[in-house]
N, C-alpha and C positions, 0 to 999 in steps of 0.2 A: 531525534537522535542524530540526524545529519548535522544539525547545528552543533550538537554536543561533540561529535567526532571532529568537526571543523575546528571548534575551539580547542579540543585536546591536542590535535595534530599541528595545526597552524599557529596557535598562540598558547602553547603549554604554560608559560609563565603567567598569563593573564586568565587562565581557565576559571579560577574561583570568582573573578570579577565578571567574566562573560556568562557564566552559568549560575549566577546568584539566584536565590529563591524567587525574587520578584520577576526575573526573566522567565523562569520555569512556569510560574503561575500565569504570566502573560501568554505564553505558548498554549497552556492548557485552556485558558479562557477563550482565546481566539479559536482554537479547534472546536470547543463546545459551541460557541456562538455560530460559527460557520455550519457545523453539523445540524444545529437546531433550525437555522434559517433555511438550509437546504431541504430538510424534511418538511418544514411548513409549506414551502413553495411547491414541492412535489405533491403534497397532500391537497393543496388548493387546486392544483392543475388537474389532479385525478377527479376531484369532486366536480369539475366543470364538464366532465365527459358524461355521455349517456350510455347506459348498459342495458341491453334488452334481451340477451340470450343467457347462456350459462354463467353462473357466478363462481365456477371452479377454475382456479388458476392452475395451469399445467406447468407447475414449478414446485420446488420444495420450500420456497419462502416467497412472501409477497414482495415482488419487485416491479419496477416501472414497466420494462418492456413486455412482460407477460400480461400486465393489466391493460396496456394499450392494445394488445391483441384481442382482448375481450370486448373492447368498446365498439359500439355500432355507430358512433358519431364520427365525424371527420376529426381525426386526431393530429392533423398536420401541425397546427400551432403548438399543441402540447409536446409533440415530438421535437419540434424546433427548439422550444424552451428547454426541454430535457437535454438536448444535445448541447445547447449553449451553457446551461448550468453545469453539465458534466465537464465540459472543457475547462470552465473556470475552477471548479472544485477539484478536478483531477490534475490538469496540466500545470496549473500554477504551483501546487506543492511539489509535483514531480520535477518541474524545472528548477525550483529552489534546491531540492535534494540533489539533482544532477549538478547544479552549479557548485554546491558545497563539496561534492566529490571531485569535481574538476580542480577546484582550488586545493583540495587535499592532495591530489596526485601531483600537482605542480610543487607543492611544499615538500612532499616525500621525495620527489626526484632530486631535490636540492640536498638531501642528506648524503653525506659522503660515504658511509660504510654500508655495505650490503646487508649486514645483520640488522642494523637499525631500520633500514628501509623495509625489510621483510616484517619486522616487528610492527612498524607503523601500518603497513598494509594489512596485516593480520587483524589489527583492531577494527578495521573497517569491513573486512571481507564478509563477516556474518551478517551485518546489517545490510550490506549491499546485496547479498543473496536474497534475503527476505524481501527487500524493497523491489528487486527485479521481478520476483515471482508475483508480488502483490500488484505493482503498477502495470506489469505486462498484461495480466489477466483483466484488470479493471479497465484499462484503455481498450483492450479488445472487446470487452462487453459493452461499454457505454459510449465509446467515441467511434462509432461507425454508423453509416446510414441505416435507418430502420428497415429498409428493403432487404438488407443483408442479414437481418436477424433471423436465426433459426432457433426455435425454442429448445430443441434437443441440444444444440451446441451451447446455448446460453446456460442450460442446466449444468452441463459438464464443466464449462469454464468457471461458473460461479462456485462450484465445489472447490476449485483451486484457491480462489481468494477468500471464500467464506469459511472453509473447513481446513484445507490442506495447509495454507499459510500459517494460521494460528497454531495448528498442530506441529508444524515444523519449527516454528519460532523458538520454543525452549530447547529443542534438540540442536538446532543450528548454533544457538548461543552457548549451549553447554559443551559443545565439542571443542571450544577454546580452552576449557578447563583441563589441566594436565591430569587430574585424578580421573575425570570422565574418560579421557583418551586412554589412560592406562587400563581402566576397567573394561573398556571396549576391546582393546587388544587382547586382554586376558580372556575375555568371553569368546572372542573369535578364535583364539589359540586353543581353548578347551574344546570348542565345537569341531575343530579339525581332527582331533584325536579319535 
């Protein structure tokens, strides 16, 4: 979506060329391939560990940090690999998204009228809100030393990226719709009476 916004705001006349179906399929294929490789590597790393105590994960879904807490073998190498993979899988897309928004901001600031600038920024605001919540919680969860991991904190933060962000996603995007805004104001107006 960051590339889509970049193409729409920075190169509006070339949008259909920059967002053709083959490009979209390529983005989809790359994300699926990276996701599958990521999960296979993590699965292989977890199978290299020894578990000798409880098999109950103190979390609401099966995630790497809680599994590492269950291991009775030395998990330093697995933790290091987990950190390295997390940096690659999280920071690279986040950096590309951030770069696209920096380019968008520079392009929007060149627009002469305030009305057009506000309209351009409003097309990006909803996506930027969702991206900020998602990447903020993901970075906090996976890119910090394992000694700082608290399972209670991890459960709370993972609720933000696994449940709250997808829940907020349609709401945030629908607030740009004038009909939804009108219905919301009408509902709020009626509730005040």
